[in-house]
Every structure is written in structure tokens, then in C-alpha cells.
C-alpha positions, -999 to 999 in steps of 0.1 A, spaced: 414 52 300 424 29 326 398 47 350 372 36 331 379 2 328 385 0 366 351 12 375 337 -7 348 352 -40 363 331 -34 393 299 -24 377 302 -56 357 302 -75 387 264 -63 390 255 -64 351 221 -60 344 202 -74 316 167 -62 306 147 -72 277 108 -84 273 98 -119 285 76 -134 311 91 -161 340 74 -184 355 76 -192 393 99 -225 397 93 -247 432 117 -273 430 148 -280 451 183 -275 438 199 -307 451 188 -331 481 209 -321 507 220 -352 533 197 -353 562 208 -329 589 208 -340 623 189 -312 644 204 -323 676 240 -316 668 235 -278 677 209 -251 691 200 -216 674 205 -188 689 186 -156 679 191 -120 690 189 -82 682 222 -62 687 215 -26 701 233 8 709 229 3 750 218 42 748 192 52 719 187 16 716 189 16 680 199 -14 662 234 -17 650 235 -34 611 260 -56 597 278 -60 632 301 -93 632 287 -123 653 312 -153 662 316 -180 688 351 -173 700 378 -203 694 360 -211 665 356 -200 630 320 -197 628 302 -163 624 277 -141 609 261 -108 609 231 -88 620 206 -75 593 197 -41 587 174 -46 619 202 -56 642 188 -91 644 210 -123 639 206 -160 641 234 -186 651 237 -222 649 258 -231 680 276 -268 678 265 -288 708 306 -290 714 305 -250 719 277 -246 739 303 -238 768 316 -211 745 311 -174 742 296 -150 714 319 -121 703 301 -92 690 323 -64 671 310 -30 656 325 -2 647 329 24 674 318 2 701 332 -18 726 333 -55 715 309 -75 734 315 -109 752 282 -132 759 281 -165 775 263 -188 752 248 -208 783 230 -172 792 212 -170 761 178 -179 761 167 -206 730 139 -198 709 136 -163 717 155 -129 708 181 -119 731 187 -82 733 225 -78 734 233 -39 741 265 -26 729 285 4 746 297 31 722 332 41 733 350 74 729 390 77 717 411 103 725 436 113 697 464 113 728 453 75 726 476 74 690 513 77 695 522 89 663 494 108 641 508 108 603 498 141 586 498 125 555 470 95 547 482 87 515 513 72 533 490 50 549 473 36 521 507 29 509 519 8 538 487 -10 537 493 -24 506 529 -29 512 523 -50 543 491 -67 526 511 -100 527 518 -101 565 483 -89 576 460 -111 554 458 -150 550 488 -160 529 475 -195 524 442 -208 506 411 -213 526 382 -234 519 349 -214 533 315 -215 536 291 -188 530 259 -176 529 246 -153 499 214 -136 493 201 -112 461 171 -96 456 155 -74 429 130 -52 442 104 -30 421 94 -2 437 85 -19 472 78 -49 461 103 -81 460 102 -95 418 131 -117 426 149 -132 455 180 -158 455 195 -173 487 224 -201 488 250 -219 506 279 -218 485 320 -227 489 345 -206 487 380 -214 473 398 -181 484 432 -177 474 457 -161 492 460 -123 495 496 -127 482 485 -132 449 460 -124 421 444 -156 412 405 -157 407 386 -170 440 363 -199 430 329 -208 444 312 -239 445 269 -236 446 262 -262 473 226 -255 482 201 -228 468 168 -215 463 154 -193 444 119 -176 433 111 -148 406 75 -129 405 67 -124 368 36 -108 372 49 -78 389 77 -78 362 53 -70 340 70 -73 305 103 -63 317 126 -89 328 151 -75 353 185 -99 354 213 -94 379 244 -111 366 275 -123 385 260 -136 417 281 -145 446 313 -131 422 297 -96 429 303 -102 461 339 -114 459 347 -85 438 343 -61 465 372 -76 485 393 -45 475 422 -62 498 424 -91 473 416 -70 443 424 -37 450 416 -23 412 387 -1 425 403 19 450 435 10 463 455 1 426 484 25 421 470 35 389 437 51 405 455 62 439 466 96 426 429 102 410 418 107 448 422 131 478 426 114 512 421 126 546 420 114 583 388 124 597 385 105 630 400 74 652 377 47 664 377 12 678 368 -23 657 371 -52 679 389 -33 708 415 -22 686 423 14 674 413 21 635 421 52 615 391 66 593 403 78 562 378 97 539 384 93 503 372 113 471 375 114 437 399 144 424 378 173 411 397 175 378 387 136 375 353 135 354 347 100 354 328 86 377 348 69 408 340 65 442 339 81 480 336 66 513 356 60 547 384 34 550 391 20 586 429 10 589 442 -10 619 465 17 639 493 -9 646 492 -31 621 478 -9 592 452 -37 580 418 -26 563 393 -37 591 363 -21 571 352 0 542 323 17 530 316 36 498 298 47 468 299 50 434 297 88 418 265 89 397 264 121 389 269 113 352 243 98 341 253 81 307 285 71 318 271 54 351 244 35 328 272 22 304 286 8 332 260 -13 345 240 -22 317 252 -49 300 215 -54 276 182 -35 274 151 -35 251 150 -3 226 128 23 236 138 22 275 162 48 293 177 30 327 205 46 348 214 45 384 209 70 411 229 51 438 251 26 442 269 16 478 291 -10 490 307 -22 523 330 -45 528 340 -61 566 369 -81 576 377 -106 609 407 -105 629 417 -139 640 452 -152 657 469 -120 638 454 -124 602 425 -108 589 401 -125 564 371 -113 540 341 -119 564 310 -99 550 306 -76 521 273 -59 503 261 -37 475 230 -23 468 226 -2 437 191 18 427 180 22 389 154 42 377 138 28 343 119 51 319 101 38 288 98 64 263 59 58 258 54 59 295 50 90 316 56 75 351 91 58 352 101 28 377 125 24 402 144 -10 407 166 -21 436 192 -51 438 210 -63 464 239 -89 469 253 -97 502 274 -128 514 285 -136 549 316 -163 556 300 -184 584 330 -208 587 366 -219 572 392 -240 573 424 -242 554 422 -254 519 440 -281 502 466 -273 471 438 -277 444 407 -258 441 374 -272 430 373 -293 401 362 -272 368 327 -287 366 316 -276 401 332 -240 396 301 -213 392 307 -196 363 312 -152 368 284 -147 346 260 -168 364 226 -156 369 213 -170 401 179 -166 394 181 -193 366 204 -214 383 182 -224 416 150 -227 429 126 -241 457 117 -224 493 88 -250 501 112 -270 531 111 -250 562 143 -268 572 161 -261 543 191 -247 554 200 -273 582 229 -269 600 241 -239 577 242 -203 590 224 -179 572 218 -141 575 186 -136 593 164 -122 568 151 -85 572 113 -78 580 107 -77 543 123 -104 528 101 -126 558 71 -115 543 80 -120 509 92 -154 516 62 -163 532 42 -149 502 63 -173 479 57 -203 507 18 -196 505 18 -194 464 39 -230 463 15 -245 487 -15 -228 465 1 -242 433 8 -278 452 -28 -285 457 
């Protein structure tokens, strides 16, 4: 069935390879970057929180007004952004679903300290919407018809920060990070986006892996595959639209603009695993601002077949949850892919063992800058393959200024701890 093919296409971008073996930890750099002039930019750190509850706002967009430079907050609401000297008189613009857009003068930020930035929750009345449609499916249809007008119609060259992690229970057994360049094809065609690895590092903890090698295949391609506006096969393709139920559940604001909040779920008669979640659609322009969704994993056998590419005999593996988020950023009347994240939790059972093991895989990419691209994409020799295993492609954690002037997603606390342990292990190995 086509439905099985569409959901499998998503899952294969997160394909898991399991087999027996042992990995060693590498400590060499991918490539030597040109020396970065640290005087060309200033790094500012901050935490974005709700003004009343003081709870962190996760995956908020943080950008420099008048530029394409941006990043996102992590799961603790924390961000860091490197501001070029020529932009130090500019303003930070922070947006988050359901909150008033926050602007903050960069000159008022404290360098070297964590600045606390409070956002105000905004209430939206239904009366603010002039026309409230009764059929949400018609909104979805209009989104797809206007895709060529609302999203970039020319190729762009993006700089992005990518991270993937693999955890065995609560311990990290794999961590890869990279700065990549993305040749983003126009939303008016179906050509595949291309990725070039610019700089990266990785580490794998073979001791905690025991005899099971857990690999995540797809790398940065997995995050780009979540751009459902560019490649709508999962949820918005004509062949699958009728398999979902849609309902308008709310109206909210994103970056000062009204958005419909549309919930969707697979129809009861559809037995194969599909998705459920929420789509945020700009009321005036009918452009998708954000989408969060989950895979239905109730059918273990079907869900497992979608993700697992290879596994050893005697092991039963199935996903217990799979959740995704994609955010878009509007600038000058055009929306562009801004951030995506996918997290899948697997249960691994050995037939001869009583206890099962939980593995959690996560991939995320934030677009930190972009510019119009030349007509020709990357050279074939520089293109990152669709089936890349990042933990085999890059290495190195010893350089404290590894990222130079490039913006990254600030690591959450548990990842920071993992990085410190990796550096400590590398220092011992070099003595």
C-alpha cells in the first residue's frame, strides 16, 4: 500500500542498524578549519522563560533582526548566539508559539553571563479572526496550493548545526555534532536537498554498548526529511490526506501573526501506522508556521519493520514512541525551514535475557544562516550520502574553540556532562 510506503520513507530516514561488535573511540578532527578571528563576533547567552510561571520555553527561535542569523533554545530554554561586530547595534527577535514576540537590544545583553528573557503569553479571541472556516481540510488544501507563493521559490545556501545522540537507558553511548551546508531546493520542485559536511566531531562509548552496536543511519538527511512542506509525503500528500481526520482546536499567535491550530489523527478504519499531531497555519497567508507530530506505534511489528534495517538473530526491537517537530521562520513575506527534531525510543529484548534495554535516538538541525544560492548545487564528490552513519564519518572533541564563529544549538545539561566526560577521556588517552 502507498500508506505503508509513505510512513516507511520517514522511518528509513531514521533507519537503525543493530549488530554485534565493538567500536573504539576516535579523537582526531575531521578537518583543520581556517583560524577564526574571535574579535569578529561576541557570544551572548540567555534563557527564555514564561514571564509568569518562569518555565523554560523550548525550541524558541532566536534571531538577529535584519539578518538571516538565528538559532533555537534547547530543552532547558537556553541559547547562545554569536553576534558579528557589525550587528552589535541590532536587536534580538525571539518568537514562540502562543507568546508575544520579544525584542531585546543586543547592547543591553550582558556578555559572558546568562541573560534571562521573559516572554508574555498572549490570549487570542475567536472574534479576532474575520472568517472562521468550518472545514479544516479546505485550509490544508489551500496551504498546498499556495506553497509556491509562501515559501522560497529560489534555491538558497543554508548553514546549519546538526546534532544526533544515542542513549542507552540514561547514558549517552553516541554523540555526533556538525556544521553543514545545505543546498535547499525551491519549494516549487521535488528535487532532493543536498548536504555538504563542513565540520564535525563524534564519539561512541563502546564499553556501554556492550556487544550490541546501535547505529543511526541518515544523519542530517533525517532532519531535512521532516520538512513536510517541501516533501509532504507523510501527512500532506494527496494520497494520504483522506486517511486523516482534521479539526480546528484553537487560534494562537506565532511571531505576532494569528495561526489556526489544526489537530489531525488517522481515521479509525486505517490500520497501518500513521501520525497524529498539530499543525499551525498562518491565518492570512495560509502558510505552515510549525508542526508537531507523533507516529502511532501501537502495532509493534509494523512500526519495527519501518525503522529497523538490520538486527542480529535473537533480538526483538520495537519503537515505543516517535515524536517530531518542525518550525519555519518568516522573513520578508517568505517562510523558510528553520528547525527540526526527531526523537525515537526503542525497546531492545534479547530472547535469552530477562531484562530489556531502552535506547533513545535524537536528531536535530537548526538553520543558523542562509543566503541566495548559485544555480549549481554542490559537486558530487562533496555531497553527503543519504545512508551516511555520522558516528563513522567524523571525530574529535578536544578543541575547546572547535566551532569558531559558527552558531550551534546550546547543549542540554546531560549532553554537556557527556562532552566533559569525552574530553576527560581524550586527555587521559593523550598522556
